[in-house]
PDB file of N, CA, C and O in Angstrom, chain B, residues numbered from 101:
ATOM      1  N   MET B 101    -136.172 -69.644  -0.569  1.00  0.00           N
ATOM      2  CA  MET B 101    -136.204 -68.595   0.452  1.00  0.00           C
ATOM      3  C   MET B 101    -134.802 -68.339   1.047  1.00  0.00           C
ATOM      4  O   MET B 101    -134.437 -67.196   1.321  1.00  0.00           O
ATOM      5  N   GLN B 102    -134.055 -69.380   1.233  1.00  0.00           N
ATOM      6  CA  GLN B 102    -132.693 -69.203   1.832  1.00  0.00           C
ATOM      7  C   GLN B 102    -131.815 -68.432   0.906  1.00  0.00           C
ATOM      8  O   GLN B 102    -131.004 -67.618   1.346  1.00  0.00           O
ATOM      9  N   GLN B 103    -131.966 -68.682  -0.437  1.00  0.00           N
ATOM     10  CA  GLN B 103    -131.121 -67.961  -1.367  1.00  0.00           C
ATOM     11  C   GLN B 103    -131.449 -66.445  -1.444  1.00  0.00           C
ATOM     12  O   GLN B 103    -130.551 -65.619  -1.610  1.00  0.00           O
ATOM     13  N   VAL B 104    -132.690 -66.112  -1.326  1.00  0.00           N
ATOM     14  CA  VAL B 104    -133.121 -64.718  -1.241  1.00  0.00           C
ATOM     15  C   VAL B 104    -132.594 -64.058   0.031  1.00  0.00           C
ATOM     16  O   VAL B 104    -132.127 -62.920  -0.014  1.00  0.00           O
ATOM     17  N   THR B 105    -132.663 -64.765   1.176  1.00  0.00           N
ATOM     18  CA  THR B 105    -132.233 -64.323   2.500  1.00  0.00           C
ATOM     19  C   THR B 105    -130.723 -64.088   2.375  1.00  0.00           C
ATOM     20  O   THR B 105    -130.243 -63.047   2.823  1.00  0.00           O
ATOM     21  N   ASP B 106    -129.986 -64.980   1.807  1.00  0.00           N
ATOM     22  CA  ASP B 106    -128.549 -64.871   1.645  1.00  0.00           C
ATOM     23  C   ASP B 106    -128.190 -63.612   0.876  1.00  0.00           C
ATOM     24  O   ASP B 106    -127.225 -62.922   1.205  1.00  0.00           O
ATOM     25  N   ARG B 107    -128.957 -63.327  -0.126  1.00  0.00           N
ATOM     26  CA  ARG B 107    -128.737 -62.151  -0.947  1.00  0.00           C
ATOM     27  C   ARG B 107    -128.938 -60.865  -0.212  1.00  0.00           C
ATOM     28  O   ARG B 107    -128.067 -59.995  -0.230  1.00  0.00           O
ATOM     29  N   TRP B 108    -130.130 -60.716   0.471  1.00  0.00           N
ATOM     30  CA  TRP B 108    -130.500 -59.450   1.031  1.00  0.00           C
ATOM     31  C   TRP B 108    -129.750 -59.221   2.377  1.00  0.00           C
ATOM     32  O   TRP B 108    -129.695 -58.095   2.871  1.00  0.00           O
ATOM     33  N   THR B 109    -129.196 -60.264   2.939  1.00  0.00           N
ATOM     34  CA  THR B 109    -128.382 -60.077   4.228  1.00  0.00           C
ATOM     35  C   THR B 109    -126.877 -59.945   3.819  1.00  0.00           C
ATOM     36  O   THR B 109    -126.019 -59.844   4.696  1.00  0.00           O
ATOM     37  N   SER B 110    -126.559 -59.944   2.509  1.00  0.00           N
ATOM     38  CA  SER B 110    -125.123 -59.800   2.171  1.00  0.00           C
ATOM     39  C   SER B 110    -124.807 -58.337   1.806  1.00  0.00           C
ATOM     40  O   SER B 110    -123.641 -58.021   1.565  1.00  0.00           O
ATOM     41  N   TYR B 111    -125.805 -57.433   1.757  1.00  0.00           N
ATOM     42  CA  TYR B 111    -125.571 -56.036   1.441  1.00  0.00           C
ATOM     43  C   TYR B 111    -124.759 -55.350   2.545  1.00  0.00           C
ATOM     44  O   TYR B 111    -124.989 -55.602   3.727  1.00  0.00           O
ATOM     45  N   ARG B 112    -123.810 -54.484   2.164  1.00  0.00           N
ATOM     46  CA  ARG B 112    -122.957 -53.769   3.042  1.00  0.00           C
ATOM     47  C   ARG B 112    -123.122 -52.286   2.822  1.00  0.00           C
ATOM     48  O   ARG B 112    -123.525 -51.845   1.746  1.00  0.00           O
ATOM     49  N   SER B 113    -122.800 -51.499   3.875  1.00  0.00           N
ATOM     50  CA  SER B 113    -122.812 -50.094   3.797  1.00  0.00           C
ATOM     51  C   SER B 113    -121.688 -49.629   2.836  1.00  0.00           C
ATOM     52  O   SER B 113    -120.552 -50.088   2.947  1.00  0.00           O
ATOM     53  N   PRO B 114    -122.024 -48.690   1.867  1.00  0.00           N
ATOM     54  CA  PRO B 114    -120.930 -48.157   1.036  1.00  0.00           C
ATOM     55  C   PRO B 114    -119.933 -47.302   1.853  1.00  0.00           C
ATOM     56  O   PRO B 114    -118.759 -47.200   1.497  1.00  0.00           O
ATOM     57  N   GLU B 115    -120.406 -46.710   2.923  1.00  0.00           N
ATOM     58  CA  GLU B 115    -119.500 -45.836   3.731  1.00  0.00           C
ATOM     59  C   GLU B 115    -118.464 -46.604   4.479  1.00  0.00           C
ATOM     60  O   GLU B 115    -117.295 -46.219   4.471  1.00  0.00           O
ATOM     61  N   ASN B 116    -118.842 -47.685   5.134  1.00  0.00           N
ATOM     62  CA  ASN B 116    -117.904 -48.320   6.005  1.00  0.00           C
ATOM     63  C   ASN B 116    -117.725 -49.833   5.728  1.00  0.00           C
ATOM     64  O   ASN B 116    -116.908 -50.480   6.383  1.00  0.00           O
ATOM     65  N   GLY B 117    -118.453 -50.376   4.801  1.00  0.00           N
ATOM     66  CA  GLY B 117    -118.289 -51.820   4.496  1.00  0.00           C
ATOM     67  C   GLY B 117    -118.941 -52.764   5.467  1.00  0.00           C
ATOM     68  O   GLY B 117    -118.858 -53.975   5.267  1.00  0.00           O
ATOM     69  N   GLU B 118    -119.616 -52.262   6.553  1.00  0.00           N
ATOM     70  CA  GLU B 118    -120.228 -53.176   7.468  1.00  0.00           C
ATOM     71  C   GLU B 118    -121.588 -53.653   6.903  1.00  0.00           C
ATOM     72  O   GLU B 118    -122.267 -52.956   6.150  1.00  0.00           O
ATOM     73  N   PHE B 119    -121.941 -54.910   7.326  1.00  0.00           N
ATOM     74  CA  PHE B 119    -123.199 -55.358   6.862  1.00  0.00           C
ATOM     75  C   PHE B 119    -124.395 -54.468   7.370  1.00  0.00           C
ATOM     76  O   PHE B 119    -124.407 -53.986   8.503  1.00  0.00           O
ATOM     77  N   LEU B 120    -125.353 -54.295   6.492  1.00  0.00           N
ATOM     78  CA  LEU B 120    -126.574 -53.575   6.879  1.00  0.00           C
ATOM     79  C   LEU B 120    -127.340 -54.363   7.842  1.00  0.00           C
ATOM     80  O   LEU B 120    -127.196 -55.585   7.865  1.00  0.00           O
ATOM     81  N   ASN B 121    -128.164 -53.750   8.662  1.00  0.00           N
ATOM     82  CA  ASN B 121    -128.957 -54.360   9.640  1.00  0.00           C
ATOM     83  C   ASN B 121    -130.176 -54.951   9.069  1.00  0.00           C
ATOM     84  O   ASN B 121    -131.261 -54.431   9.327  1.00  0.00           O
ATOM     85  N   ALA B 122    -130.097 -56.029   8.289  1.00  0.00           N
ATOM     86  CA  ALA B 122    -131.228 -56.648   7.652  1.00  0.00           C
ATOM     87  C   ALA B 122    -132.222 -57.289   8.551  1.00  0.00           C
ATOM     88  O   ALA B 122    -131.841 -58.015   9.469  1.00  0.00           O
ATOM     89  N   ARG B 123    -133.512 -57.047   8.323  1.00  0.00           N
ATOM     90  CA  ARG B 123    -134.493 -57.548   9.183  1.00  0.00           C
ATOM     91  C   ARG B 123    -135.676 -58.090   8.335  1.00  0.00           C
ATOM     92  O   ARG B 123    -136.070 -57.425   7.377  1.00  0.00           O
ATOM     93  N   PRO B 124    -136.228 -59.215   8.638  1.00  0.00           N
ATOM     94  CA  PRO B 124    -137.305 -59.695   7.831  1.00  0.00           C
ATOM     95  C   PRO B 124    -138.605 -59.003   8.147  1.00  0.00           C
ATOM     96  O   PRO B 124    -138.801 -58.483   9.245  1.00  0.00           O
ATOM     97  N   HIS B 125    -139.500 -59.003   7.163  1.00  0.00           N
ATOM     98  CA  HIS B 125    -140.867 -58.485   7.489  1.00  0.00           C
ATOM     99  C   HIS B 125    -141.581 -59.467   8.411  1.00  0.00           C
ATOM    100  O   HIS B 125    -141.607 -60.671   8.152  1.00  0.00           O
ATOM    101  N   TRP B 126    -142.149 -58.949   9.471  1.00  0.00           N
ATOM    102  CA  TRP B 126    -142.707 -59.865  10.427  1.00  0.00           C
ATOM    103  C   TRP B 126    -143.839 -60.760   9.894  1.00  0.00           C
ATOM    104  O   TRP B 126    -144.048 -61.853  10.420  1.00  0.00           O
ATOM    105  N   ALA B 127    -144.579 -60.311   8.848  1.00  0.00           N
ATOM    106  CA  ALA B 127    -145.717 -61.069   8.395  1.00  0.00           C
ATOM    107  C   ALA B 127    -145.224 -62.086   7.343  1.00  0.00           C
ATOM    108  O   ALA B 127    -146.048 -62.838   6.824  1.00  0.00           O
ATOM    109  N   LYS B 128    -144.000 -62.142   7.025  1.00  0.00           N
ATOM    110  CA  LYS B 128    -143.521 -63.007   5.966  1.00  0.00           C
ATOM    111  C   LYS B 128    -142.975 -64.245   6.600  1.00  0.00           C
ATOM    112  O   LYS B 128    -142.677 -64.276   7.794  1.00  0.00           O
ATOM    113  N   GLU B 129    -142.846 -65.275   5.787  1.00  0.00           N
ATOM    114  CA  GLU B 129    -142.354 -66.564   6.250  1.00  0.00           C
ATOM    115  C   GLU B 129    -140.847 -66.561   6.298  1.00  0.00           C
ATOM    116  O   GLU B 129    -140.196 -66.490   5.255  1.00  0.00           O
ATOM    117  N   TRP B 130    -140.270 -66.640   7.503  1.00  0.00           N
ATOM    118  CA  TRP B 130    -138.767 -66.586   7.654  1.00  0.00           C
ATOM    119  C   TRP B 130    -138.275 -67.587   8.755  1.00  0.00           C
ATOM    120  O   TRP B 130    -137.065 -67.714   8.942  1.00  0.00           O
ATOM    121  N   GLN B 131    -139.117 -68.246   9.432  1.00  0.00           N
ATOM    122  CA  GLN B 131    -138.651 -69.097  10.489  1.00  0.00           C
ATOM    123  C   GLN B 131    -137.884 -70.249   9.816  1.00  0.00           C
ATOM    124  O   GLN B 131    -138.274 -70.718   8.747  1.00  0.00           O
ATOM    125  N   GLY B 132    -136.813 -70.691  10.440  1.00  0.00           N
ATOM    126  CA  GLY B 132    -136.021 -71.786   9.973  1.00  0.00           C
ATOM    127  C   GLY B 132    -134.931 -71.368   9.016  1.00  0.00           C
ATOM    128  O   GLY B 132    -134.170 -72.229   8.574  1.00  0.00           O
ATOM    129  N   LEU B 133    -134.804 -70.070   8.661  1.00  0.00           N
ATOM    130  CA  LEU B 133    -133.727 -69.629   7.811  1.00  0.00           C
ATOM    131  C   LEU B 133    -132.511 -69.318   8.591  1.00  0.00           C
ATOM    132  O   LEU B 133    -132.541 -69.209   9.816  1.00  0.00           O
ATOM    133  N   VAL B 134    -131.429 -69.173   7.872  1.00  0.00           N
ATOM    134  CA  VAL B 134    -130.037 -68.898   8.405  1.00  0.00           C
ATOM    135  C   VAL B 134    -129.560 -67.594   7.956  1.00  0.00           C
ATOM    136  O   VAL B 134    -129.665 -67.328   6.759  1.00  0.00           O
ATOM    137  N   VAL B 135    -129.018 -66.693   8.813  1.00  0.00           N
ATOM    138  CA  VAL B 135    -128.507 -65.448   8.425  1.00  0.00           C
ATOM    139  C   VAL B 135    -126.995 -65.401   8.843  1.00  0.00           C
ATOM    140  O   VAL B 135    -126.660 -65.457  10.027  1.00  0.00           O
ATOM    141  N   ARG B 136    -126.134 -65.298   7.848  1.00  0.00           N
ATOM    142  CA  ARG B 136    -124.672 -65.263   8.135  1.00  0.00           C
ATOM    143  C   ARG B 136    -124.175 -66.381   9.105  1.00  0.00           C
ATOM    144  O   ARG B 136    -123.412 -66.139  10.040  1.00  0.00           O
ATOM    145  N   GLY B 137    -124.637 -67.554   8.832  1.00  0.00           N
ATOM    146  CA  GLY B 137    -124.302 -68.715   9.620  1.00  0.00           C
ATOM    147  C   GLY B 137    -125.030 -68.976  10.928  1.00  0.00           C
ATOM    148  O   GLY B 137    -124.763 -69.970  11.603  1.00  0.00           O
ATOM    149  N   LYS B 138    -125.995 -68.045  11.306  1.00  0.00           N
ATOM    150  CA  LYS B 138    -126.763 -68.186  12.550  1.00  0.00           C
ATOM    151  C   LYS B 138    -128.173 -68.463  12.216  1.00  0.00           C
ATOM    152  O   LYS B 138    -128.691 -67.940  11.229  1.00  0.00           O
ATOM    153  N   PRO B 139    -128.842 -69.297  13.027  1.00  0.00           N
ATOM    154  CA  PRO B 139    -130.245 -69.461  12.907  1.00  0.00           C
ATOM    155  C   PRO B 139    -130.908 -68.138  13.001  1.00  0.00           C
ATOM    156  O   PRO B 139    -130.508 -67.348  13.857  1.00  0.00           O
ATOM    157  N   ILE B 140    -131.886 -67.816  12.205  1.00  0.00           N
ATOM    158  CA  ILE B 140    -132.508 -66.457  12.095  1.00  0.00           C
ATOM    159  C   ILE B 140    -132.938 -66.024  13.470  1.00  0.00           C
ATOM    160  O   ILE B 140    -132.658 -64.876  13.815  1.00  0.00           O
ATOM    161  N   GLU B 141    -133.568 -66.794  14.268  1.00  0.00           N
ATOM    162  CA  GLU B 141    -134.050 -66.368  15.644  1.00  0.00           C
ATOM    163  C   GLU B 141    -132.855 -65.896  16.444  1.00  0.00           C
ATOM    164  O   GLU B 141    -132.960 -64.869  17.115  1.00  0.00           O
ATOM    165  N   SER B 142    -131.777 -66.552  16.415  1.00  0.00           N
ATOM    166  CA  SER B 142    -130.560 -66.027  17.147  1.00  0.00           C
ATOM    167  C   SER B 142    -130.035 -64.748  16.519  1.00  0.00           C
ATOM    168  O   SER B 142    -129.634 -63.816  17.216  1.00  0.00           O
ATOM    169  N   TYR B 143    -130.045 -64.718  15.231  1.00  0.00           N
ATOM    170  CA  TYR B 143    -129.621 -63.448  14.602  1.00  0.00           C
ATOM    171  C   TYR B 143    -130.480 -62.268  15.002  1.00  0.00           C
ATOM    172  O   TYR B 143    -129.967 -61.182  15.274  1.00  0.00           O
ATOM    173  N   LEU B 144    -131.793 -62.479  15.039  1.00  0.00           N
ATOM    174  CA  LEU B 144    -132.661 -61.445  15.427  1.00  0.00           C
ATOM    175  C   LEU B 144    -132.469 -61.011  16.888  1.00  0.00           C
ATOM    176  O   LEU B 144    -132.449 -59.819  17.195  1.00  0.00           O
ATOM    177  N   ARG B 145    -132.335 -61.955  17.740  1.00  0.00           N
ATOM    178  CA  ARG B 145    -132.114 -61.699  19.233  1.00  0.00           C
ATOM    179  C   ARG B 145    -130.818 -61.024  19.412  1.00  0.00           C
ATOM    180  O   ARG B 145    -130.766 -60.000  20.093  1.00  0.00           O
ATOM    181  N   LYS B 146    -129.777 -61.511  18.859  1.00  0.00           N
ATOM    182  CA  LYS B 146    -128.435 -61.062  19.229  1.00  0.00           C
ATOM    183  C   LYS B 146    -127.773 -60.011  18.293  1.00  0.00           C
ATOM    184  O   LYS B 146    -126.710 -59.474  18.605  1.00  0.00           O
ATOM    185  N   SER B 147    -128.409 -59.744  17.176  1.00  0.00           N
ATOM    186  CA  SER B 147    -127.796 -58.852  16.213  1.00  0.00           C
ATOM    187  C   SER B 147    -128.850 -57.733  15.819  1.00  0.00           C
ATOM    188  O   SER B 147    -128.753 -56.579  16.236  1.00  0.00           O
ATOM    189  N   ALA B 148    -129.854 -58.166  14.990  1.00  0.00           N
ATOM    190  CA  ALA B 148    -130.756 -57.286  14.362  1.00  0.00           C
ATOM    191  C   ALA B 148    -131.633 -56.462  15.361  1.00  0.00           C
ATOM    192  O   ALA B 148    -131.986 -55.311  15.106  1.00  0.00           O
ATOM    193  N   TYR B 149    -131.933 -57.054  16.404  1.00  0.00           N
ATOM    194  CA  TYR B 149    -132.846 -56.372  17.420  1.00  0.00           C
ATOM    195  C   TYR B 149    -132.160 -56.402  18.789  1.00  0.00           C
ATOM    196  O   TYR B 149    -132.839 -56.310  19.811  1.00  0.00           O
ATOM    197  N   LYS B 150    -130.890 -56.522  18.830  1.00  0.00           N
ATOM    198  CA  LYS B 150    -130.180 -56.554  20.103  1.00  0.00           C
ATOM    199  C   LYS B 150    -130.569 -55.510  21.171  1.00  0.00           C
ATOM    200  O   LYS B 150    -130.905 -55.822  22.314  1.00  0.00           O
ATOM    201  N   ASP B 151    -130.499 -54.283  20.720  1.00  0.00           N
ATOM    202  CA  ASP B 151    -130.836 -53.204  21.693  1.00  0.00           C
ATOM    203  C   ASP B 151    -132.343 -52.926  21.755  1.00  0.00           C
ATOM    204  O   ASP B 151    -132.870 -52.579  22.813  1.00  0.00           O
ATOM    205  N   GLU B 152    -132.998 -53.071  20.677  1.00  0.00           N
ATOM    206  CA  GLU B 152    -134.461 -52.761  20.572  1.00  0.00           C
ATOM    207  C   GLU B 152    -135.309 -53.702  21.412  1.00  0.00           C
ATOM    208  O   GLU B 152    -136.368 -53.312  21.902  1.00  0.00           O
ATOM    209  N   ARG B 153    -134.851 -54.937  21.581  1.00  0.00           N
ATOM    210  CA  ARG B 153    -135.639 -55.899  22.389  1.00  0.00           C
ATOM    211  C   ARG B 153    -135.881 -55.398  23.785  1.00  0.00           C
ATOM    212  O   ARG B 153    -137.012 -55.451  24.267  1.00  0.00           O
ATOM    213  N   LYS B 154    -134.855 -54.911  24.452  1.00  0.00           N
ATOM    214  CA  LYS B 154    -134.967 -54.403  25.812  1.00  0.00           C
ATOM    215  C   LYS B 154    -135.919 -53.208  25.802  1.00  0.00           C
ATOM    216  O   LYS B 154    -136.756 -53.089  26.696  1.00  0.00           O
ATOM    217  N   GLU B 155    -135.812 -52.333  24.826  1.00  0.00           N
ATOM    218  CA  GLU B 155    -136.654 -51.112  24.867  1.00  0.00           C
ATOM    219  C   GLU B 155    -138.139 -51.500  24.555  1.00  0.00           C
ATOM    220  O   GLU B 155    -139.065 -50.914  25.117  1.00  0.00           O
ATOM    221  N   PHE B 156    -138.343 -52.498  23.648  1.00  0.00           N
ATOM    222  CA  PHE B 156    -139.711 -52.967  23.354  1.00  0.00           C
ATOM    223  C   PHE B 156    -140.347 -53.525  24.593  1.00  0.00           C
ATOM    224  O   PHE B 156    -141.507 -53.217  24.866  1.00  0.00           O
ATOM    225  N   VAL B 157    -139.631 -54.351  25.376  1.00  0.00           N
ATOM    226  CA  VAL B 157    -140.247 -54.904  26.589  1.00  0.00           C
ATOM    227  C   VAL B 157    -140.517 -53.815  27.596  1.00  0.00           C
ATOM    228  O   VAL B 157    -141.529 -53.861  28.294  1.00  0.00           O
ATOM    229  N   LYS B 158    -139.643 -52.843  27.689  1.00  0.00           N
ATOM    230  CA  LYS B 158    -139.877 -51.723  28.645  1.00  0.00           C
ATOM    231  C   LYS B 158    -141.120 -50.916  28.349  1.00  0.00           C
ATOM    232  O   LYS B 158    -141.923 -50.609  29.230  1.00  0.00           O
ATOM    233  N   VAL B 159    -141.253 -50.578  27.051  1.00  0.00           N
ATOM    234  CA  VAL B 159    -142.350 -49.768  26.536  1.00  0.00           C
ATOM    235  C   VAL B 159    -143.629 -50.608  26.697  1.00  0.00           C
ATOM    236  O   VAL B 159    -144.622 -50.096  27.212  1.00  0.00           O
ATOM    237  N   LEU B 160    -143.634 -51.865  26.277  1.00  0.00           N
ATOM    238  CA  LEU B 160    -144.807 -52.710  26.403  1.00  0.00           C
ATOM    239  C   LEU B 160    -145.253 -52.868  27.833  1.00  0.00           C
ATOM    240  O   LEU B 160    -146.455 -52.912  28.097  1.00  0.00           O
ATOM    241  N   GLU B 161    -144.324 -52.955  28.766  1.00  0.00           N
ATOM    242  CA  GLU B 161    -144.660 -53.061  30.209  1.00  0.00           C
ATOM    243  C   GLU B 161    -145.402 -51.811  30.609  1.00  0.00           C
ATOM    244  O   GLU B 161    -146.427 -51.885  31.287  1.00  0.00           O
ATOM    245  N   GLY B 162    -144.890 -50.643  30.192  1.00  0.00           N
ATOM    246  CA  GLY B 162    -145.542 -49.364  30.527  1.00  0.00           C
ATOM    247  C   GLY B 162    -146.970 -49.292  30.030  1.00  0.00           C
ATOM    248  O   GLY B 162    -147.898 -48.893  30.734  1.00  0.00           O
ATOM    249  N   VAL B 163    -147.096 -49.715  28.739  1.00  0.00           N
ATOM    250  CA  VAL B 163    -148.428 -49.659  28.130  1.00  0.00           C
ATOM    251  C   VAL B 163    -149.424 -50.485  28.883  1.00  0.00           C
ATOM    252  O   VAL B 163    -150.515 -50.015  29.208  1.00  0.00           O
ATOM    253  N   VAL B 164    -149.051 -51.754  29.172  1.00  0.00           N
ATOM    254  CA  VAL B 164    -150.032 -52.652  29.764  1.00  0.00           C
ATOM    255  C   VAL B 164    -150.280 -52.239  31.205  1.00  0.00           C
ATOM    256  O   VAL B 164    -151.373 -52.482  31.717  1.00  0.00           O
ATOM    257  N   LYS B 165    -149.356 -51.652  31.856  1.00  0.00           N
ATOM    258  CA  LYS B 165    -149.532 -51.213  33.323  1.00  0.00           C
ATOM    259  C   LYS B 165    -150.572 -50.037  33.259  1.00  0.00           C
ATOM    260  O   LYS B 165    -151.423 -49.967  34.146  1.00  0.00           O
ATOM    261  N   LYS B 166    -150.539 -49.143  32.279  1.00  0.00           N
ATOM    262  CA  LYS B 166    -151.489 -48.073  32.177  1.00  0.00           C
ATOM    263  C   LYS B 166    -152.924 -48.657  31.880  1.00  0.00           C
ATOM    264  O   LYS B 166    -153.923 -47.994  32.160  1.00  0.00           O
ATOM    265  N   ARG B 167    -153.001 -49.770  31.371  1.00  0.00           N
ATOM    266  CA  ARG B 167    -154.247 -50.438  31.069  1.00  0.00           C
ATOM    267  C   ARG B 167    -154.764 -51.329  32.271  1.00  0.00           C
ATOM    268  O   ARG B 167    -155.844 -51.918  32.236  1.00  0.00           O
ATOM    269  N   GLY B 168    -153.905 -51.366  33.312  1.00  0.00           N
ATOM    270  CA  GLY B 168    -154.338 -52.046  34.562  1.00  0.00           C
ATOM    271  C   GLY B 168    -154.068 -53.529  34.578  1.00  0.00           C
ATOM    272  O   GLY B 168    -154.684 -54.246  35.366  1.00  0.00           O
ATOM    273  N   VAL B 169    -153.172 -54.022  33.742  1.00  0.00           N
ATOM    274  CA  VAL B 169    -152.803 -55.388  33.776  1.00  0.00           C
ATOM    275  C   VAL B 169    -151.224 -55.457  33.841  1.00  0.00           C
ATOM    276  O   VAL B 169    -150.525 -54.456  33.688  1.00  0.00           O
ATOM    277  N   SER B 170    -150.730 -56.702  34.075  1.00  0.00           N
ATOM    278  CA  SER B 170    -149.320 -56.838  34.181  1.00  0.00           C
ATOM    279  C   SER B 170    -148.778 -57.385  32.858  1.00  0.00           C
ATOM    280  O   SER B 170    -149.546 -57.868  32.027  1.00  0.00           O
ATOM    281  N   LEU B 171    -147.526 -57.315  32.671  1.00  0.00           N
ATOM    282  CA  LEU B 171    -146.852 -57.856  31.521  1.00  0.00           C
ATOM    283  C   LEU B 171    -147.024 -59.375  31.473  1.00  0.00           C
ATOM    284  O   LEU B 171    -147.215 -59.958  30.405  1.00  0.00           O
ATOM    285  N   GLU B 172    -146.952 -59.998  32.635  1.00  0.00           N
ATOM    286  CA  GLU B 172    -147.073 -61.472  32.673  1.00  0.00           C
ATOM    287  C   GLU B 172    -148.516 -61.920  32.219  1.00  0.00           C
ATOM    288  O   GLU B 172    -148.666 -62.923  31.521  1.00  0.00           O
ATOM    289  N   GLU B 173    -149.526 -61.174  32.622  1.00  0.00           N
ATOM    290  CA  GLU B 173    -150.891 -61.459  32.195  1.00  0.00           C
ATOM    291  C   GLU B 173    -150.951 -61.320  30.697  1.00  0.00           C
ATOM    292  O   GLU B 173    -151.494 -62.198  30.026  1.00  0.00           O
ATOM    293  N   THR B 174    -150.414 -60.251  30.146  1.00  0.00           N
ATOM    294  CA  THR B 174    -150.485 -59.947  28.761  1.00  0.00           C
ATOM    295  C   THR B 174    -149.711 -61.043  27.953  1.00  0.00           C
ATOM    296  O   THR B 174    -150.213 -61.496  26.924  1.00  0.00           O
ATOM    297  N   ARG B 175    -148.553 -61.452  28.386  1.00  0.00           N
ATOM    298  CA  ARG B 175    -147.838 -62.489  27.810  1.00  0.00           C
ATOM    299  C   ARG B 175    -148.648 -63.806  27.740  1.00  0.00           C
ATOM    300  O   ARG B 175    -148.692 -64.472  26.706  1.00  0.00           O
ATOM    301  N   LYS B 176    -149.275 -64.149  28.861  1.00  0.00           N
ATOM    302  CA  LYS B 176    -150.102 -65.345  28.872  1.00  0.00           C
ATOM    303  C   LYS B 176    -151.227 -65.306  27.944  1.00  0.00           C
ATOM    304  O   LYS B 176    -151.592 -66.334  27.374  1.00  0.00           O
ATOM    305  N   ARG B 177    -151.786 -64.201  27.763  1.00  0.00           N
ATOM    306  CA  ARG B 177    -153.077 -63.983  26.938  1.00  0.00           C
ATOM    307  C   ARG B 177    -152.697 -63.901  25.427  1.00  0.00           C
ATOM    308  O   ARG B 177    -153.286 -64.571  24.578  1.00  0.00           O
ATOM    309  N   PHE B 178    -151.688 -63.050  25.142  1.00  0.00           N
ATOM    310  CA  PHE B 178    -151.454 -62.777  23.729  1.00  0.00           C
ATOM    311  C   PHE B 178    -150.112 -63.333  23.233  1.00  0.00           C
ATOM    312  O   PHE B 178    -149.839 -63.254  22.035  1.00  0.00           O
ATOM    313  N   GLY B 179    -149.304 -63.867  24.070  1.00  0.00           N
ATOM    314  CA  GLY B 179    -148.025 -64.334  23.657  1.00  0.00           C
ATOM    315  C   GLY B 179    -148.027 -65.666  22.882  1.00  0.00           C
ATOM    316  O   GLY B 179    -149.070 -66.317  22.811  1.00  0.00           O
ATOM    317  N   ASN B 180    -146.971 -66.059  22.339  1.00  0.00           N
ATOM    318  CA  ASN B 180    -146.840 -67.274  21.682  1.00  0.00           C
ATOM    319  C   ASN B 180    -145.397 -67.710  21.808  1.00  0.00           C
ATOM    320  O   ASN B 180    -144.553 -66.903  22.198  1.00  0.00           O
ATOM    321  N   PRO B 181    -145.075 -68.980  21.487  1.00  0.00           N
ATOM    322  CA  PRO B 181    -143.703 -69.413  21.640  1.00  0.00           C
ATOM    323  C   PRO B 181    -142.665 -68.606  20.902  1.00  0.00           C
ATOM    324  O   PRO B 181    -141.583 -68.364  21.437  1.00  0.00           O
ATOM    325  N   LEU B 182    -142.956 -68.191  19.711  1.00  0.00           N
ATOM    326  CA  LEU B 182    -141.969 -67.415  19.009  1.00  0.00           C
ATOM    327  C   LEU B 182    -141.653 -66.026  19.678  1.00  0.00           C
ATOM    328  O   LEU B 182    -140.485 -65.657  19.803  1.00  0.00           O
ATOM    329  N   LEU B 183    -142.683 -65.286  20.092  1.00  0.00           N
ATOM    330  CA  LEU B 183    -142.496 -64.071  20.781  1.00  0.00           C
ATOM    331  C   LEU B 183    -141.736 -64.261  22.050  1.00  0.00           C
ATOM    332  O   LEU B 183    -140.847 -63.465  22.352  1.00  0.00           O
ATOM    333  N   GLU B 184    -142.051 -65.308  22.830  1.00  0.00           N
ATOM    334  CA  GLU B 184    -141.285 -65.627  23.967  1.00  0.00           C
ATOM    335  C   GLU B 184    -139.827 -65.785  23.724  1.00  0.00           C
ATOM    336  O   GLU B 184    -139.002 -65.193  24.420  1.00  0.00           O
ATOM    337  N   ARG B 185    -139.495 -66.584  22.736  1.00  0.00           N
ATOM    338  CA  ARG B 185    -138.015 -66.804  22.385  1.00  0.00           C
ATOM    339  C   ARG B 185    -137.455 -65.539  21.919  1.00  0.00           C
ATOM    340  O   ARG B 185    -136.319 -65.282  22.319  1.00  0.00           O
ATOM    341  N   LEU B 186    -138.030 -64.700  21.151  1.00  0.00           N
ATOM    342  CA  LEU B 186    -137.437 -63.496  20.576  1.00  0.00           C
ATOM    343  C   LEU B 186    -137.329 -62.436  21.635  1.00  0.00           C
ATOM    344  O   LEU B 186    -136.290 -61.776  21.685  1.00  0.00           O
ATOM    345  N   PHE B 187    -138.286 -62.214  22.471  1.00  0.00           N
ATOM    346  CA  PHE B 187    -138.219 -61.079  23.334  1.00  0.00           C
ATOM    347  C   PHE B 187    -137.969 -61.305  24.864  1.00  0.00           C
ATOM    348  O   PHE B 187    -137.529 -60.416  25.593  1.00  0.00           O
ATOM    349  N   PHE B 188    -138.276 -62.529  25.280  1.00  0.00           N
ATOM    350  CA  PHE B 188    -138.200 -62.745  26.741  1.00  0.00           C
ATOM    351  C   PHE B 188    -137.178 -63.785  27.229  1.00  0.00           C
ATOM    352  O   PHE B 188    -137.056 -64.029  28.429  1.00  0.00           O
ATOM    353  N   GLN B 189    -136.447 -64.395  26.281  1.00  0.00           N
ATOM    354  CA  GLN B 189    -135.443 -65.323  26.690  1.00  0.00           C
ATOM    355  C   GLN B 189    -134.089 -64.523  26.831  1.00  0.00           C
ATOM    356  O   GLN B 189    -133.061 -65.106  27.176  1.00  0.00           O
TER     357      GLN B 189
END
């Protein structure tokens, strides 16, 4: 798995040579892998989903408020340790 990850995270843009924003499929097994020298969870938080994380939490909070519950309630009911680390730390 690590060799495949190393391969698909090595691709660069032909226009500017920068790494492409590689992201794993959420339903696939990827925990414990390393991307460009970083643990994958750190890579996802700080690189791949750096800006999207904030927007996701903002939109999620709006959705649950419309349903009459708080974000905290929703996190307690549907959250898990991985989602907490990726979106709320």
